[in-house]
C-alpha positions as CSV (number, residue, x, y, z in Angstrom):
1,M,158.7,-10.7,18.2
2,D,161.8,-11.5,20.0
3,S,162.1,-9.4,23.3
4,T,164.4,-6.8,21.9
5,E,164.6,-5.8,18.2
6,L,167.1,-3.1,16.8
7,Y,166.6,-0.9,13.8
8,I,168.6,1.9,12.3
9,G,166.6,4.7,10.5
10,L,168.5,7.1,8.0
11,M,167.2,10.4,6.7
12,S,168.6,12.8,4.3
13,G,166.2,15.4,3.5
14,T,165.5,18.4,1.0
15,S,167.8,20.7,3.3
16,L,170.6,18.6,1.6
17,D,172.9,19.2,4.6
18,G,173.6,15.6,5.7
19,V,172.3,12.3,7.0
20,D,170.8,11.6,10.3
21,A,171.1,8.3,11.5
22,A,169.1,7.1,14.6
23,L,169.0,3.7,16.6
24,I,165.9,2.5,17.9
25,Q,164.8,-0.3,20.3
26,F,161.6,-1.9,20.0
27,D,160.6,-4.3,22.8
28,T,157.5,-5.3,25.1
29,N,157.1,-1.8,26.2
30,G,157.1,-0.2,22.8
31,F,160.1,1.8,21.2
32,H,162.6,4.4,22.1
33,L,165.5,6.2,20.8
34,V,169.0,4.4,21.7
35,E,171.8,6.8,19.8
36,A,171.9,9.1,16.9
37,V,174.4,10.7,14.7
38,F,174.5,13.3,12.1
39,H,177.0,12.6,9.0
40,A,177.6,16.0,6.9
41,F,177.6,15.8,3.4
42,D,180.7,16.6,1.5
43,P,180.4,20.1,-0.3
44,A,181.0,18.3,-3.8
45,L,178.1,16.0,-2.9
46,R,175.8,18.3,-1.8
47,S,176.6,20.3,-5.0
48,E,175.8,17.3,-7.2
49,L,172.9,16.1,-5.3
50,L,171.3,19.7,-5.8
51,S,172.0,19.7,-9.6
52,L,170.4,16.5,-9.8
53,N,166.9,17.8,-8.6
54,L,167.0,19.4,-12.4
55,A,167.4,17.9,-15.6
56,G,171.0,17.8,-16.9
57,E,173.4,16.1,-19.1
58,N,174.1,12.6,-18.8
59,D,172.1,12.6,-15.5
60,L,170.9,8.9,-15.4
61,L,174.5,8.0,-15.0
62,R,175.3,10.7,-12.7
63,A,172.2,9.7,-10.5
64,A,173.5,6.4,-10.2
65,Q,176.9,7.2,-9.4
66,T,175.8,9.6,-6.8
67,G,173.7,6.9,-5.5
68,N,176.9,4.6,-4.9
69,I,178.7,7.9,-2.9
70,L,175.6,8.3,-1.0
71,A,175.6,4.9,0.0
72,D,179.2,4.9,1.3
73,C,178.0,8.2,3.3
74,Y,175.4,6.1,4.7
75,A,177.5,3.1,5.8
76,N,179.9,6.0,7.5
77,A,176.9,6.9,9.3
78,I,176.1,3.9,10.5
79,Q,179.8,2.7,11.6
80,H,179.9,6.0,13.8
81,L,176.5,5.0,15.2
82,L,177.5,1.5,16.2
83,A,180.7,2.4,17.6
84,Q,178.9,4.9,19.6
85,A,176.3,2.3,20.8
86,K,178.9,-0.2,21.3
87,L,177.2,-2.7,19.0
88,H,177.9,-4.9,16.2
89,P,176.1,-4.9,12.9
90,S,174.7,-8.5,13.6
91,A,172.8,-7.0,16.6
92,I,170.4,-4.8,14.0
93,N,167.8,-6.2,12.4
94,A,167.4,-3.5,9.6
95,I,168.0,-0.5,8.1
96,G,165.5,1.9,7.0
97,C,166.8,4.0,4.5
98,H,164.7,7.0,3.1
99,G,167.3,7.8,0.2
100,Q,167.7,11.2,-1.1
101,T,165.1,12.3,-3.2
102,I,165.9,13.9,-7.0
103,R,162.3,13.8,-8.1
104,H,158.9,14.0,-6.3
105,R,156.0,14.0,-9.2
106,P,153.2,12.2,-7.8
107,E,150.7,13.7,-10.1
108,L,152.7,11.7,-12.8
109,G,153.0,8.9,-10.7
110,V,156.9,9.6,-10.4
111,T,159.1,9.5,-7.2
112,I,162.7,9.0,-7.5
113,Q,165.4,8.4,-4.1
114,I,168.8,7.5,-4.9
115,G,171.0,5.7,-2.4
116,N,171.6,2.1,-4.0
117,A,170.3,0.1,-0.9
118,S,172.0,-3.1,-2.4
119,L,175.5,-1.5,-2.1
120,L,174.4,-0.4,1.4
121,A,173.5,-3.8,2.5
122,E,177.1,-5.1,1.2
123,L,178.9,-2.4,2.9
124,T,177.2,-2.6,6.2
125,G,176.2,-6.5,6.5
126,I,172.7,-5.5,7.5
127,A,169.3,-5.9,5.7
128,V,168.3,-2.7,4.1
129,I,164.7,-1.5,3.4
130,A,164.3,1.2,1.0
131,D,162.3,2.7,-1.7
132,F,159.4,3.4,0.8
133,R,157.4,6.0,-1.3
134,N,156.7,4.1,-4.6
135,R,154.3,1.4,-3.0
136,D,151.9,4.5,-1.7
137,I,152.1,5.9,-5.1
138,A,151.4,2.6,-7.0
139,A,148.1,2.6,-4.7
140,G,147.0,6.1,-6.0
141,G,149.0,7.9,-3.1
142,Q,151.1,10.8,-3.1
143,G,154.2,8.6,-1.7
144,A,154.6,11.3,1.1
145,P,154.6,12.6,3.8
146,L,155.0,8.9,5.2
147,V,156.1,10.3,8.9
148,P,152.7,11.2,10.3
149,A,152.0,7.2,10.8
150,F,155.3,7.5,13.0
151,H,154.1,10.6,14.6
152,A,150.8,8.7,15.5
153,A,152.6,5.9,17.0
154,A,154.9,7.7,19.0
155,F,153.1,11.1,20.3
156,R,149.4,10.8,20.1
157,S,147.7,11.7,23.3
158,S,144.1,10.0,24.2
159,T,143.2,13.2,26.0
160,L,144.6,16.2,24.0
161,D,144.6,17.3,20.4
162,R,148.3,17.5,19.2
163,L,149.7,18.8,16.2
164,I,153.3,17.6,15.1
165,V,155.2,19.9,12.8
166,N,158.1,19.2,11.0
167,I,160.0,22.0,9.4
168,G,162.9,20.6,7.2
169,G,163.3,21.8,3.6
170,I,159.7,21.1,3.3
171,S,157.4,21.6,6.2
172,N,154.8,19.2,6.9
173,L,152.4,18.8,9.5
174,T,150.5,15.8,11.4
175,C,147.0,16.3,12.9
176,L,146.5,13.9,16.0
177,P,143.1,14.2,17.4
178,S,142.9,12.5,21.1
179,D,139.7,10.7,18.9
180,G,139.3,10.8,15.2
181,T,141.1,10.4,11.9
182,I,144.8,11.4,11.8
183,T,145.5,13.9,8.9
184,G,148.5,15.4,7.4
185,F,150.3,17.2,4.3
186,D,153.2,19.2,3.2
187,C,152.6,22.6,4.1
188,G,155.2,24.3,1.8
189,P,158.7,25.6,1.8
190,G,160.2,25.4,5.5
191,N,163.9,25.7,5.1
192,L,164.8,25.1,1.5
193,L,164.4,28.5,0.2
194,L,165.7,30.4,3.1
195,D,168.9,28.0,2.7
196,A,169.3,28.6,-1.0
197,W,168.9,32.4,-0.6
198,I,171.7,33.1,2.2
199,Q,173.8,30.3,0.6
200,Q,174.0,32.6,-2.4
201,H,174.0,36.1,-0.9
202,L,176.5,35.4,2.2
203,G,177.9,31.9,1.4
204,T,176.7,30.0,4.6
205,S,174.5,27.3,4.6
206,F,171.8,28.2,6.8
207,D,170.6,31.3,8.6
208,R,171.3,30.5,12.4
209,D,168.5,31.7,14.3
210,G,166.8,33.5,11.8
211,A,169.4,36.2,12.6
212,W,169.9,37.7,9.1
213,S,166.3,37.4,8.3
214,A,165.6,39.5,11.2
215,T,167.4,42.4,9.6
216,G,165.4,42.7,7.0
217,V,161.6,43.5,6.7
218,V,158.6,41.6,5.1
219,L,157.9,42.8,1.4
220,P,153.8,42.7,1.0
221,D,153.7,42.6,-2.6
222,L,156.9,39.5,-3.0
223,L,154.7,37.8,-0.2
224,K,151.2,38.1,-2.3
225,A,152.9,37.1,-5.5
226,M,154.7,33.9,-3.6
227,F,151.3,33.2,-2.2
228,S,149.9,33.1,-5.7
229,H,151.2,29.7,-6.3
230,P,148.1,27.1,-6.6
231,Y,149.9,24.9,-4.3
232,F,149.0,27.0,-1.5
233,V,145.1,26.7,-2.0
234,A,145.3,23.2,-3.3
235,P,143.3,20.8,-0.9
236,P,145.2,18.0,1.0
237,P,146.1,15.2,0.4
238,K,149.4,16.9,-1.3
239,S,153.1,16.7,-0.9
240,T,155.9,18.8,-2.6
241,G,159.7,19.4,-3.1
242,R,162.4,20.9,-4.8
243,D,160.5,20.1,-8.1
244,M,158.3,23.0,-7.1
245,F,159.7,25.3,-5.0
246,N,163.4,26.6,-5.9
247,L,165.4,29.4,-6.9
248,E,164.2,29.1,-10.4
249,W,160.8,29.7,-9.2
250,L,161.7,32.7,-6.8
251,Q,163.6,34.4,-9.4
252,P,160.7,35.6,-11.8
253,L,158.9,37.1,-8.8
254,L,161.7,39.5,-8.1
255,P,161.2,42.5,-10.8
256,T,162.8,45.1,-9.1
257,L,165.8,45.5,-6.8
258,Y,165.1,44.2,-3.4
259,A,167.8,44.2,-0.6
260,P,168.6,40.5,-0.1
261,E,167.8,40.7,3.8
262,D,164.2,42.0,3.1
263,I,163.8,38.8,0.8
264,Q,164.9,36.5,3.3
265,A,162.6,38.3,5.6
266,T,160.0,37.3,3.5
267,L,160.8,33.8,2.9
268,L,160.8,33.4,6.3
269,E,157.4,35.2,6.8
270,M,156.1,32.8,4.2
271,S,157.1,29.6,5.9
272,A,155.7,30.7,9.0
273,R,152.5,31.4,7.3
274,T,152.0,28.4,5.3
275,I,152.5,26.6,8.4
276,A,150.0,28.5,10.6
277,D,147.4,28.9,7.6
278,S,147.6,25.4,7.3
279,I,147.0,24.8,11.1
280,N,144.3,27.3,11.0
281,Q,142.5,25.7,8.0
282,H,142.6,22.1,8.9
283,C,143.4,21.4,12.3
284,P,141.9,24.5,14.2
285,Q,141.0,22.4,17.4
286,S,144.8,21.8,18.2
287,E,145.6,22.2,21.6
288,E,149.4,21.9,21.5
289,I,152.1,22.0,18.8
290,Y,155.2,20.4,19.0
291,L,157.9,21.1,16.3
292,C,160.7,18.8,15.1
293,G,163.4,19.2,12.2
294,G,166.1,21.6,11.7
295,G,163.9,24.7,11.3
296,S,162.3,23.8,15.0
297,H,165.9,25.6,16.0
298,N,165.2,28.9,14.0
299,A,164.4,31.3,16.8
300,A,162.7,34.1,14.5
301,L,160.7,31.1,12.9
302,R,159.5,30.1,16.2
303,K,158.6,33.6,17.5
304,R,156.8,34.3,14.3
305,L,154.7,30.9,14.6
306,S,154.0,31.8,18.3
307,E,152.7,35.3,17.0
308,L,150.6,33.9,14.5
309,L,149.3,31.3,16.8
310,P,149.2,33.1,20.0
311,E,146.4,30.6,21.5
312,I,148.2,27.2,21.1
313,S,151.2,26.4,23.1
314,I,154.3,25.7,20.9
315,S,157.1,23.2,22.0
316,L,159.8,20.8,20.5
317,T,159.2,17.1,20.3
318,D,162.2,16.8,22.9
319,D,159.1,17.3,25.3
320,L,157.5,14.1,24.3
321,G,160.5,12.0,24.5
322,I,162.4,12.2,20.9
323,N,165.0,15.1,20.4
324,A,163.6,17.0,17.6
325,D,166.8,16.8,15.3
326,W,166.0,12.9,15.3
327,V,162.5,12.5,14.7
328,E,162.5,11.9,10.9
329,A,165.4,9.2,11.2
330,A,163.6,7.7,14.0
331,A,160.4,7.6,11.7
332,F,162.4,5.4,8.9
333,A,163.5,3.1,11.9
334,W,159.9,2.6,12.6
335,L,158.9,2.3,9.2
336,A,161.5,-0.5,8.5
337,Y,159.9,-2.3,11.6
338,Q,156.7,-2.2,10.1
339,T,157.9,-3.4,6.8
340,W,160.1,-6.2,8.5
341,H,156.9,-7.4,10.3
342,G,154.6,-7.1,7.4
343,L,152.8,-4.5,8.8
344,P,151.2,-1.1,6.7
345,G,153.4,1.9,7.0
346,N,151.2,4.8,5.1
347,L,147.8,6.6,6.3
348,P,145.6,6.6,3.4
349,A,144.0,9.6,4.9
350,V,147.2,11.4,4.5
351,T,148.5,10.2,1.4
352,G,145.5,9.8,-0.5
353,A,146.3,6.2,-1.4
354,K,143.3,3.6,-2.0
355,G,144.3,1.7,1.5
356,S,146.9,0.8,3.8
357,R,149.9,-0.8,2.3
358,I,153.3,-2.4,3.1
359,L,156.2,-0.1,1.7
360,G,159.4,-0.8,0.8
361,A,161.5,-3.2,-0.7
362,I,164.0,-5.4,1.3
363,Y,167.4,-6.1,0.3
364,P,169.0,-8.8,2.6
365,A,172.4,-8.7,4.0
């Protein structure tokens, strides 16, 4: 490769708060984060994206139109990122765009991410690499999580058994043994239900530091009902999303009148326990845990994880050189680099695919 290459990664996840854009430089010494920006979704866009997660009237046309709006949103984020970095679009090799997931049913061989990569290439003048999940699903995999391959490239230690836990709308983990096979999977809901519940009752988009959940008490019967979902006992490889966990799933589990703050406390307990249980069952040898994603800033959730995993140190990926807020966006810049150079981007042990595959489709500038 040239001495220096620049890639932009775009990530908008199940939290539906907006798009993270990260600029990553690759050179002979490896790769590092140069700049990053966050571009919030307009409330109307967020509402439409949320509605598209469920079947509705004229949803094929609505999904296509919303994909165009997303492409414009992504382009604005890139414009701000390049301005911040003082770079011209011609300096960028390619954009890695995850797109917005509106369906994820790998058991049916289906995953759908919208975002109109052709329009994004037209708007930015930069080649776009998108549709990362479908190649893995075509090879018999889950199509997710894909970030463990990046976690391995960025964070693996030769002397310590590390664990990376991303807490977004869905939480996922990557087990990085110092020697041996890298594994990973989606644990279950991270912020998704916490955000939806506080939005419904207090009108705010998220529970800052878990302050509202801290005012409630955990409801054992409700927690037991939540954990009766078969996903939690299914073996990896596995992945999930809003198709499986949403307020429509939660509502039938609330047969009596519970205080909203107690339900929030129970949802936080579920998020913490799904992570801790996954670690204890599948990565018990881990010596260090590093958190990333929006949920890594939830003080109540971090405190509960420390209580459930008292023997393992818990920090943020900031300590490993990449700010916790930008890890997933950085991962899609890395995945774009892999595709651009004809290198595989998946880990078959994580996704269950038949083998390593080059992911994504290239939309030239």
